[in-house]
N, C-alpha and C positions, 0 to 999 in steps of 0.2 A: 494368452490375451489378458491384458491388464484390465482390471476390473474399475468401473466408473467411481465407485465408492467403497469404503471399507464397510464393516457390519454394523457400525453406528449411524451410518447416513452421512459420515464426513466425506467431503469431496476427495478424491485421490490425490489430486494436485490443487494448490491455490490458484493455478491459471485456469481451472475450471470454474472457480467463482465468479459470478458476475460483478460482485462488489470490488473484487480485486481489478478485474479488466476496468471497471469505471473509474477507480482510483488511478490506474496507470494512464488512462486517457486525461484525466485531470492533470496528472504529472506533467505528461508531455505537453500540455496547454501551458502550464505554469513556465515550463523550461522556454517555450517559445516567446511567451510575453516577457519574461525576465531578459531574454536575449536583446530586447529593444529598449531596455533601460539605459539612461545615460552612463558612460563609462565610470563615473564617480560612485554610481550606485552599485557597481559589480560586487564589492566586497562588503556591502551593506544590506540594503532591501533585498537584491536579487538573491544573495547566497542564503539568507534566512529563508526566504520564500521557497527556494528549491529544495532546501533541506526539510522543510516541513512538509512540503508536498511529497517527497519519496518515503517519508517516514509513514505515511498512511498505507500504502501497498506493502511496505516491509513489514509493518505490525501485522496486517492481515495475513500475509504469507507465515510469518513467524507463528502467529497463533494457530493457523491451521496445521502447522507441522507438529504442534504439541500433542500430548496424548490425552489430556482431559479436557472436558467441556469447561471447567473452570478456568483453566489456563487459556483456552481459546477466548473465552468471554472476556478475560482480563486483557489480552491483545488487542480484542475488539474495542474495548473501552478506551485503551491508550490510543489507537488509530482515530477514534472519534473526537478526541480533544483538540 
């Protein structure tokens, strides 16, 4: 059986983190909204917004995979920006 968390209380998977789930929901919303932008904005605003949106859950997941709390905190700080 897979443990829910390791000995430090860290989530076994980033998918278990509520903050990651919320960030993914936001990312999906950004993709849906940007799909309605005019065609001229496809390579301008829409691409910038979607890249920024996906970076948040990506940084949360990367931080969760790191071995130290310091690294995790750093990736969370990056996701917050």
